[in-house]
N, CA, C and O atoms as a GROMACS GRO file, in nm:
protein
  460
    1MET      N    1  -3.721  -2.732  -5.768
    1MET     CA    2  -3.601  -2.668  -5.697
    1MET      C    3  -3.637  -2.621  -5.550
    1MET      O    4  -3.728  -2.539  -5.534
    2SER      N    5  -3.569  -2.671  -5.447
    2SER     CA    6  -3.547  -2.648  -5.332
    2SER      C    7  -3.470  -2.552  -5.289
    2SER      O    8  -3.356  -2.531  -5.329
    3LEU      N    9  -3.531  -2.487  -5.201
    3LEU     CA   10  -3.398  -2.339  -5.115
    3LEU      C   11  -3.381  -2.403  -5.018
    3LEU      O   12  -3.459  -2.470  -4.951
    4LYS      N   13  -3.204  -2.368  -5.000
    4LYS     CA   14  -3.126  -2.461  -4.896
    4LYS      C   15  -3.087  -2.317  -4.794
    4LYS      O   16  -3.016  -2.224  -4.833
    5ARG      N   17  -3.156  -2.328  -4.652
    5ARG     CA   18  -3.064  -2.204  -4.636
    5ARG      C   19  -2.980  -2.183  -4.535
    5ARG      O   20  -2.950  -2.241  -4.430
    6ALA      N   21  -2.933  -2.037  -4.619
    6ALA     CA   22  -2.831  -1.991  -4.526
    6ALA      C   23  -2.733  -2.018  -4.370
    6ALA      O   24  -2.771  -1.946  -4.277
    7SER      N   25  -2.653  -2.083  -4.348
    7SER     CA   26  -2.545  -2.118  -4.281
    7SER      C   27  -2.500  -2.025  -4.183
    7SER      O   28  -2.405  -1.959  -4.223
    8THR      N   29  -2.545  -1.993  -4.043
    8THR     CA   30  -2.477  -1.903  -4.015
    8THR      C   31  -2.389  -1.879  -3.910
    8THR      O   32  -2.344  -1.775  -3.863
    9ALA      N   33  -2.366  -2.053  -3.871
    9ALA     CA   34  -2.275  -2.073  -3.776
    9ALA      C   35  -2.113  -2.056  -3.816
    9ALA      O   36  -2.045  -2.042  -3.714
   10PRO      N   37  -2.061  -2.053  -3.900
   10PRO     CA   38  -1.945  -1.970  -3.899
   10PRO      C   39  -1.916  -1.811  -3.847
   10PRO      O   40  -1.804  -1.761  -3.835
   11PHE      N   41  -2.038  -1.749  -3.820
   11PHE     CA   42  -1.979  -1.594  -3.847
   11PHE      C   43  -2.064  -1.544  -3.716
   11PHE      O   44  -2.078  -1.428  -3.679
   12ALA      N   45  -2.104  -1.631  -3.673
   12ALA     CA   46  -2.202  -1.683  -3.503
   12ALA      C   47  -2.046  -1.683  -3.411
   12ALA      O   48  -2.055  -1.593  -3.327
   13LEU      N   49  -1.953  -1.730  -3.403
   13LEU     CA   50  -1.866  -1.713  -3.288
   13LEU      C   51  -1.788  -1.622  -3.272
   13LEU      O   52  -1.770  -1.550  -3.173
   14PRO      N   53  -1.731  -1.625  -3.388
   14PRO     CA   54  -1.665  -1.508  -3.402
   14PRO      C   55  -1.753  -1.368  -3.344
   14PRO      O   56  -1.717  -1.289  -3.256
   15LEU      N   57  -1.888  -1.367  -3.431
   15LEU     CA   58  -1.986  -1.217  -3.372
   15LEU      C   59  -2.030  -1.205  -3.197
   15LEU      O   60  -2.058  -1.098  -3.142
   16LEU      N   61  -2.027  -1.364  -3.116
   16LEU     CA   62  -2.052  -1.330  -3.017
   16LEU      C   63  -1.949  -1.306  -2.942
   16LEU      O   64  -1.977  -1.235  -2.846
   17LEU      N   65  -1.758  -1.365  -2.955
   17LEU     CA   66  -1.688  -1.321  -2.928
   17LEU      C   67  -1.644  -1.164  -2.906
   17LEU      O   68  -1.626  -1.096  -2.806
   18ALA      N   69  -1.637  -1.147  -3.007
   18ALA     CA   70  -1.680  -0.949  -3.038
   18ALA      C   71  -1.748  -0.880  -2.981
   18ALA      O   72  -1.722  -0.761  -2.964
   19LEU      N   73  -1.831  -0.925  -2.946
   19LEU     CA   74  -1.949  -0.876  -2.896
   19LEU      C   75  -1.886  -0.911  -2.730
   19LEU      O   76  -1.805  -0.825  -2.696
   20LEU      N   77  -1.905  -1.002  -2.643
   20LEU     CA   78  -1.835  -1.031  -2.546
   20LEU      C   79  -1.745  -0.884  -2.458
   20LEU      O   80  -1.772  -0.812  -2.362
   21LEU      N   81  -1.586  -0.902  -2.594
   21LEU     CA   82  -1.503  -0.842  -2.567
   21LEU      C   83  -1.527  -0.735  -2.548
   21LEU      O   84  -1.469  -0.686  -2.452
   22ALA      N   85  -1.639  -0.629  -2.642
   22ALA     CA   86  -1.629  -0.504  -2.628
   22ALA      C   87  -1.746  -0.497  -2.582
   22ALA      O   88  -1.814  -0.417  -2.648
   23ALA      N   89  -1.797  -0.542  -2.503
   23ALA     CA   90  -1.894  -0.562  -2.318
   23ALA      C   91  -1.777  -0.516  -2.220
   23ALA      O   92  -1.766  -0.400  -2.182
   24VAL      N   93  -1.712  -0.596  -2.192
   24VAL     CA   94  -1.597  -0.624  -2.122
   24VAL      C   95  -1.522  -0.496  -2.110
   24VAL      O   96  -1.508  -0.429  -2.008
   25GLY      N   97  -1.482  -0.476  -2.215
   25GLY     CA   98  -1.409  -0.377  -2.224
   25GLY      C   99  -1.454  -0.221  -2.171
   25GLY      O  100  -1.372  -0.130  -2.166
   26THR      N  101  -1.562  -0.208  -2.143
   26THR     CA  102  -1.618  -0.056  -2.200
   26THR      C  103  -1.692  -0.043  -2.074
   26THR      O  104  -1.747   0.062  -2.043
   27THR      N  105  -1.695  -0.207  -1.963
   27THR     CA  106  -1.737  -0.211  -1.836
   27THR      C  107  -1.643  -0.234  -1.719
   27THR      O  108  -1.678  -0.248  -1.602
   28VAL      N  109  -1.488  -0.234  -1.778
   28VAL     CA  110  -1.344  -0.259  -1.677
   28VAL      C  111  -1.337  -0.108  -1.618
   28VAL      O  112  -1.335  -0.025  -1.709
   29VAL      N  113  -1.333  -0.061  -1.506
   29VAL     CA  114  -1.307   0.053  -1.473
   29VAL      C  115  -1.178   0.083  -1.431
   29VAL      O  116  -1.149  -0.036  -1.422
   30GLY      N  117  -1.064   0.145  -1.394
   30GLY     CA  118  -1.002   0.125  -1.215
   30GLY      C  119  -1.081   0.160  -1.161
   30GLY      O  120  -1.183   0.228  -1.171
   31VAL      N  121  -0.991   0.070  -1.051
   31VAL     CA  122  -1.037   0.142  -0.850
   31VAL      C  123  -0.957   0.226  -0.825
   31VAL      O  124  -0.836   0.239  -0.844
   32ALA      N  125  -1.079   0.319  -0.754
   32ALA     CA  126  -1.092   0.462  -0.710
   32ALA      C  127  -0.965   0.389  -0.539
   32ALA      O  128  -1.002   0.288  -0.478
   33HIS      N  129  -0.849   0.457  -0.502
   33HIS     CA  130  -0.804   0.497  -0.413
   33HIS      C  131  -0.856   0.606  -0.299
   33HIS      O  132  -0.796   0.713  -0.297
   34ALA      N  133  -0.961   0.584  -0.208
   34ALA     CA  134  -0.966   0.721  -0.187
   34ALA      C  135  -0.895   0.699   0.025
   34ALA      O  136  -0.866   0.605   0.098
   35GLU      N  137  -0.900   0.857   0.036
   35GLU     CA  138  -0.777   0.919   0.085
   35GLU      C  139  -0.869   1.006   0.227
   35GLU      O  140  -0.990   1.028   0.215
   36ALA      N  141  -0.814   1.035   0.319
   36ALA     CA  142  -0.848   1.104   0.437
   36ALA      C  143  -0.757   1.195   0.433
   36ALA      O  144  -0.645   1.176   0.388
   37THR      N  145  -0.811   1.341   0.497
   37THR     CA  146  -0.703   1.442   0.539
   37THR      C  147  -0.684   1.409   0.698
   37THR      O  148  -0.778   1.451   0.766
   38VAL      N  149  -0.595   1.352   0.759
   38VAL     CA  150  -0.636   1.346   0.961
   38VAL      C  151  -0.586   1.483   0.965
   38VAL      O  152  -0.495   1.536   0.901
   39GLN      N  153  -0.677   1.534   1.066
   39GLN     CA  154  -0.630   1.667   1.194
   39GLN      C  155  -0.565   1.590   1.291
   39GLN      O  156  -0.642   1.498   1.318
   40VAL      N  157  -0.478   1.581   1.348
   40VAL     CA  158  -0.444   1.498   1.408
   40VAL      C  159  -0.430   1.619   1.510
   40VAL      O  160  -0.378   1.724   1.474
   41VAL      N  161  -0.510   1.587   1.713
   41VAL     CA  162  -0.492   1.695   1.795
   41VAL      C  163  -0.448   1.589   1.906
   41VAL      O  164  -0.539   1.509   1.925
   42VAL      N  165  -0.336   1.564   1.985
   42VAL     CA  166  -0.287   1.501   2.121
   42VAL      C  167  -0.333   1.568   2.261
   42VAL      O  168  -0.280   1.666   2.314
   43ARG      N  169  -0.425   1.506   2.302
   43ARG     CA  170  -0.434   1.562   2.459
   43ARG      C  171  -0.410   1.501   2.566
   43ARG      O  172  -0.434   1.388   2.525
   44PRO      N  173  -0.381   1.488   2.673
   44PRO     CA  174  -0.352   1.680   2.674
   44PRO      C  175  -0.215   1.681   2.606
   44PRO      O  176  -0.123   1.602   2.588
   45THR      N  177  -0.256   1.851   2.564
   45THR     CA  178  -0.202   1.859   2.426
   45THR      C  179  -0.024   1.831   2.487
   45THR      O  180  -0.008   1.823   2.609
   46ALA      N  181   0.089   1.818   2.399
   46ALA     CA  182   0.177   1.796   2.360
   46ALA      C  183   0.258   1.752   2.270
   46ALA      O  184   0.193   1.699   2.181
   47ASP      N  185   0.407   1.747   2.244
   47ASP     CA  186   0.496   1.737   2.145
   47ASP      C  187   0.551   1.589   2.111
   47ASP      O  188   0.587   1.512   2.200
   48GLY      N  189   0.556   1.553   1.959
   48GLY     CA  190   0.564   1.474   1.926
   48GLY      C  191   0.563   1.404   1.787
   48GLY      O  192   0.577   1.484   1.695
   49THR      N  193   0.547   1.252   1.743
   49THR     CA  194   0.581   1.249   1.644
   49THR      C  195   0.429   1.097   1.659
   49THR      O  196   0.411   0.994   1.725
   50VAL      N  197   0.346   1.185   1.535
   50VAL     CA  198   0.199   1.056   1.559
   50VAL      C  199   0.190   0.972   1.385
   50VAL      O  200   0.184   1.008   1.267
   51THR      N  201   0.193   0.870   1.446
   51THR     CA  202   0.194   0.744   1.358
   51THR      C  203   0.078   0.714   1.334
   51THR      O  204  -0.002   0.720   1.428
   52ILE      N  205   0.034   0.672   1.207
   52ILE     CA  206  -0.103   0.580   1.164
   52ILE      C  207  -0.061   0.479   1.050
   52ILE      O  208  -0.004   0.506   0.944
   53THR      N  209  -0.113   0.328   1.106
   53THR     CA  210  -0.030   0.229   0.946
   53THR      C  211  -0.139   0.192   0.988
   53THR      O  212  -0.187   0.160   1.097
   54PRO      N  213  -0.204   0.208   0.784
   54PRO     CA  214  -0.341   0.136   0.769
   54PRO      C  215  -0.352  -0.064   0.845
   54PRO      O  216  -0.260  -0.146   0.837
   55ASN      N  217  -0.424  -0.077   0.880
   55ASN     CA  218  -0.389  -0.216   0.918
   55ASN      C  219  -0.436  -0.340   0.821
   55ASN      O  220  -0.536  -0.409   0.840
   56ALA      N  221  -0.314  -0.356   0.679
   56ALA     CA  222  -0.389  -0.396   0.543
   56ALA      C  223  -0.230  -0.425   0.554
   56ALA      O  224  -0.160  -0.336   0.602
   57PRO      N  225  -0.164  -0.563   0.506
   57PRO     CA  226  -0.075  -0.666   0.469
   57PRO      C  227   0.053  -0.532   0.396
   57PRO      O  228   0.061  -0.546   0.274
   58GLY      N  229   0.117  -0.451   0.434
   58GLY     CA  230   0.196  -0.434   0.320
   58GLY      C  231   0.118  -0.282   0.296
   58GLY      O  232   0.094  -0.265   0.176
   59ALA      N  233   0.079  -0.181   0.374
   59ALA     CA  234   0.064  -0.055   0.373
   59ALA      C  235   0.186   0.004   0.396
   59ALA      O  236   0.272  -0.073   0.437
   60ARG      N  237   0.221   0.136   0.378
   60ARG     CA  238   0.293   0.170   0.396
   60ARG      C  239   0.238   0.254   0.510
   60ARG      O  240   0.122   0.291   0.492
   61SER      N  241   0.308   0.300   0.646
   61SER     CA  242   0.274   0.452   0.716
   61SER      C  243   0.318   0.584   0.707
   61SER      O  244   0.418   0.641   0.664
   62PHE      N  245   0.212   0.616   0.762
   62PHE     CA  246   0.175   0.775   0.776
   62PHE      C  247   0.225   0.848   0.880
   62PHE      O  248   0.198   0.786   0.983
   63SER      N  249   0.327   1.018   0.924
   63SER     CA  250   0.353   1.073   1.022
   63SER      C  251   0.350   1.212   1.002
   63SER      O  252   0.375   1.301   0.921
   64CYS      N  253   0.287   1.174   1.165
   64CYS     CA  254   0.371   1.372   1.144
   64CYS      C  255   0.413   1.396   1.284
   64CYS      O  256   0.398   1.322   1.382
   65HIS      N  257   0.497   1.575   1.273
   65HIS     CA  258   0.540   1.604   1.422
   65HIS      C  259   0.434   1.712   1.469
   65HIS      O  260   0.414   1.801   1.387
   66THR      N  261   0.381   1.717   1.555
   66THR     CA  262   0.260   1.821   1.615
   66THR      C  263   0.382   1.938   1.667
   66THR      O  264   0.501   1.923   1.694
   67ARG      N  265   0.309   2.039   1.668
   67ARG     CA  266   0.289   2.124   1.736
   67ARG      C  267   0.247   2.251   1.797
   67ARG      O  268   0.254   2.358   1.737
   68ALA      N  269   0.210   2.239   1.900
   68ALA     CA  270   0.144   2.271   2.031
   68ALA      C  271   0.002   2.193   2.018
   68ALA      O  272  -0.116   2.221   1.998
   69GLY      N  273   0.078   2.084   2.041
   69GLY     CA  274  -0.049   1.924   1.992
   69GLY      C  275  -0.087   1.923   1.888
   69GLY      O  276  -0.188   1.853   1.880
   70ALA      N  277  -0.049   1.981   1.770
   70ALA     CA  278  -0.150   1.954   1.634
   70ALA      C  279  -0.070   1.912   1.555
   70ALA      O  280   0.048   1.938   1.576
   71CYS      N  281  -0.112   1.821   1.418
   71CYS     CA  282  -0.089   1.833   1.292
   71CYS      C  283  -0.140   1.752   1.186
   71CYS      O  284  -0.183   1.638   1.208
   72THR      N  285  -0.136   1.813   1.055
   72THR     CA  286  -0.243   1.719   0.986
   72THR      C  287  -0.082   1.666   0.863
   72THR      O  288   0.028   1.708   0.826
   73ILE      N  289  -0.228   1.487   0.840
   73ILE     CA  290  -0.155   1.363   0.748
   73ILE      C  291  -0.302   1.376   0.654
   73ILE      O  292  -0.424   1.355   0.651
   74SER      N  293  -0.192   1.423   0.589
   74SER     CA  294  -0.279   1.423   0.389
   74SER      C  295  -0.241   1.283   0.348
   74SER      O  296  -0.140   1.222   0.384
   75GLY      N  297  -0.372   1.225   0.239
   75GLY     CA  298  -0.393   1.092   0.181
   75GLY      C  299  -0.385   0.930   0.267
   75GLY      O  300  -0.326   0.834   0.219
   76VAL      N  301  -0.448   0.930   0.382
   76VAL     CA  302  -0.406   0.856   0.400
   76VAL      C  303  -0.567   0.779   0.394
   76VAL      O  304  -0.680   0.829   0.390
   77PRO      N  305  -0.518   0.636   0.397
   77PRO     CA  306  -0.660   0.576   0.359
   77PRO      C  307  -0.710   0.523   0.436
   77PRO      O  308  -0.654   0.487   0.539
   78GLY      N  309  -0.919   0.489   0.389
   78GLY     CA  310  -0.971   0.492   0.514
   78GLY      C  311  -0.978   0.284   0.547
   78GLY      O  312  -0.948   0.192   0.471
   79GLY      N  313  -1.026   0.281   0.683
   79GLY     CA  314  -0.995   0.193   0.769
   79GLY      C  315  -0.927   0.160   0.851
   79GLY      O  316  -0.851   0.252   0.882
   80LEU      N  317  -0.911   0.062   0.916
   80LEU     CA  318  -0.859  -0.042   1.027
   80LEU      C  319  -0.746   0.044   1.056
   80LEU      O  320  -0.664   0.027   0.966
   81ALA      N  321  -0.697   0.144   1.157
   81ALA     CA  322  -0.536   0.161   1.128
   81ALA      C  323  -0.512   0.153   1.302
   81ALA      O  324  -0.598   0.126   1.385
   82THR      N  325  -0.375   0.185   1.325
   82THR     CA  326  -0.275   0.157   1.394
   82THR      C  327  -0.300   0.280   1.484
   82THR      O  328  -0.420   0.301   1.473
   83VAL      N  329  -0.260   0.349   1.546
   83VAL     CA  330  -0.206   0.510   1.608
   83VAL      C  331  -0.076   0.480   1.686
   83VAL      O  332  -0.069   0.377   1.752
   84ARG      N  333   0.021   0.560   1.681
   84ARG     CA  334   0.101   0.533   1.771
   84ARG      C  335   0.105   0.748   1.799
   84ARG      O  336   0.078   0.849   1.734
   85PHE      N  337   0.162   0.709   1.945
   85PHE     CA  338   0.252   0.874   1.978
   85PHE      C  339   0.366   0.831   2.033
   85PHE      O  340   0.373   0.745   2.121
   86ALA      N  341   0.501   0.916   1.960
   86ALA     CA  342   0.588   0.930   2.017
   86ALA      C  343   0.612   1.104   2.104
   86ALA      O  344   0.627   1.217   2.057
   87PRO      N  345   0.604   1.055   2.232
   87PRO     CA  346   0.593   1.206   2.252
   87PRO      C  347   0.780   1.239   2.231
   87PRO      O  348   0.875   1.162   2.217
   88ASP      N  349   0.769   1.408   2.240
   88ASP     CA  350   0.974   1.430   2.235
   88ASP      C  351   1.011   1.456   2.407
   88ASP      O  352   1.114   1.489   2.466
   89ALA      N  353   0.887   1.426   2.447
   89ALA     CA  354   0.982   1.445   2.585
   89ALA      C  355   0.959   1.366   2.687
   89ALA      O  356   0.857   1.298   2.702
   90ALA      N  357   1.062   1.372   2.771
   90ALA     CA  358   1.086   1.244   2.854
   90ALA      C  359   1.019   1.139   2.862
   90ALA      O  360   0.924   1.161   2.787
   91GLY      N  361   1.001   0.984   2.926
   91GLY     CA  362   0.872   0.926   2.978
   91GLY      C  363   0.854   0.805   2.843
   91GLY      O  364   0.917   0.796   2.738
   92PRO      N  365   0.755   0.733   2.891
   92PRO     CA  366   0.706   0.611   2.813
   92PRO      C  367   0.593   0.683   2.708
   92PRO      O  368   0.531   0.783   2.743
   93ALA      N  369   0.578   0.641   2.616
   93ALA     CA  370   0.475   0.688   2.543
   93ALA      C  371   0.334   0.589   2.568
   93ALA      O  372   0.333   0.493   2.646
   94PRO      N  373   0.230   0.630   2.494
   94PRO     CA  374   0.104   0.517   2.562
   94PRO      C  375   0.132   0.455   2.442
   94PRO      O  376   0.214   0.472   2.352
   95ALA      N  377  -0.007   0.337   2.479
   95ALA     CA  378   0.032   0.191   2.442
   95ALA      C  379   0.005   0.202   2.290
   95ALA      O  380   0.112   0.150   2.321
   96PRO      N  381  -0.019   0.212   2.181
   96PRO     CA  382  -0.099   0.197   2.035
   96PRO      C  383  -0.236   0.148   2.048
   96PRO      O  384  -0.272   0.048   2.111
   97HIS      N  385  -0.295   0.216   1.992
   97HIS     CA  386  -0.458   0.185   2.022
   97HIS      C  387  -0.520   0.213   1.784
   97HIS      O  388  -0.474   0.264   1.682
   98THR      N  389  -0.618   0.150   1.822
   98THR     CA  390  -0.688   0.087   1.637
   98THR      C  391  -0.812   0.215   1.660
   98THR      O  392  -0.863   0.275   1.755
   99VAL      N  393  -0.819   0.213   1.540
   99VAL     CA  394  -0.922   0.328   1.482
   99VAL      C  395  -0.941   0.369   1.419
   99VAL      O  396  -0.836   0.413   1.372
  100MET      N  397  -1.067   0.414   1.330
  100MET     CA  398  -1.101   0.372   1.228
  100MET      C  399  -1.126   0.482   1.133
  100MET      O  400  -1.212   0.567   1.155
  101ILE      N  401  -1.059   0.482   1.037
  101ILE     CA  402  -1.054   0.613   0.907
  101ILE      C  403  -1.131   0.617   0.798
  101ILE      O  404  -1.136   0.545   0.698
  102ALA      N  405  -1.204   0.732   0.839
  102ALA     CA  406  -1.339   0.775   0.761
  102ALA      C  407  -1.211   0.782   0.594
  102ALA      O  408  -1.095   0.818   0.574
  103PRO      N  409  -1.344   0.714   0.499
  103PRO     CA  410  -1.256   0.663   0.374
  103PRO      C  411  -1.235   0.806   0.349
  103PRO      O  412  -1.112   0.815   0.357
  104THR      N  413  -1.282   0.926   0.323
  104THR     CA  414  -1.308   1.044   0.274
  104THR      C  415  -1.316   1.139   0.349
  104THR      O  416  -1.379   1.146   0.454
  105GLY      N  417  -1.203   1.278   0.260
  105GLY     CA  418  -1.273   1.414   0.367
  105GLY      C  419  -1.147   1.434   0.482
  105GLY      O  420  -1.034   1.387   0.470
  106ASN      N  421  -1.190   1.502   0.582
  106ASN     CA  422  -1.122   1.552   0.683
  106ASN      C  423  -1.231   1.466   0.778
  106ASN      O  424  -1.351   1.440   0.791
  107VAL      N  425  -1.006   1.425   0.875
  107VAL     CA  426  -1.073   1.341   1.036
  107VAL      C  427  -1.041   1.433   1.098
  107VAL      O  428  -1.004   1.543   1.059
  108GLN      N  429  -1.055   1.389   1.212
  108GLN     CA  430  -1.049   1.466   1.349
  108GLN      C  431  -0.996   1.350   1.403
  108GLN      O  432  -1.059   1.249   1.371
  109LEU      N  433  -0.901   1.333   1.474
  109LEU     CA  434  -0.842   1.241   1.520
  109LEU      C  435  -0.753   1.268   1.656
  109LEU      O  436  -0.634   1.299   1.666
  110THR      N  437  -0.827   1.250   1.731
  110THR     CA  438  -0.730   1.298   1.923
  110THR      C  439  -0.701   1.139   1.966
  110THR      O  440  -0.743   1.025   1.946
  111VAL      N  441  -0.602   1.212   2.040
  111VAL     CA  442  -0.486   1.105   2.034
  111VAL      C  443  -0.478   1.141   2.208
  111VAL      O  444  -0.532   1.241   2.256
  112PRO      N  445  -0.422   1.066   2.268
  112PRO     CA  446  -0.369   1.039   2.398
  112PRO      C  447  -0.245   1.043   2.421
  112PRO      O  448  -0.176   0.957   2.367
  113SER      N  449  -0.174   1.157   2.521
  113SER     CA  450  -0.012   1.132   2.498
  113SER      C  451   0.040   1.110   2.586
  113SER      O  452   0.159   1.136   2.604
  114GLY      N  453  -0.071   1.030   2.705
  114GLY     CA  454  -0.024   0.967   2.866
  114GLY      C  455   0.025   1.036   2.973
  114GLY      O  456   0.102   0.995   3.060
  115ARG      N  457  -0.040   1.178   2.959
  115ARG     CA  458   0.039   1.208   3.087
  115ARG      C  459  -0.076   1.299   3.182
  115ARG      O  460  -0.045   1.341   3.294
   0.00000   0.00000   0.00000
């Protein structure tokens, strides 16, 4: 009487796929978007609108209007951004410039008023 070895091949593939899906399902996590709160100070002191535009395709702009040369913008994503200042007073606006916004926390940003 000879003993035949039972084949595990029919069960191996479904088991392997189930284990793979379980492993992938537990390791996939959502992407967190870091945001900073930017404390803007315009020097020399001037009032106007400060606009921060992240240098990413399709990124939305963030703006605030200064009072006594200061304002705060929340929810700004970290990375390179272009900053523009449009003064309330007559006269030319300073040229826009590129800044690096930290990915989280409070960021102090000094913007030239062009005066």
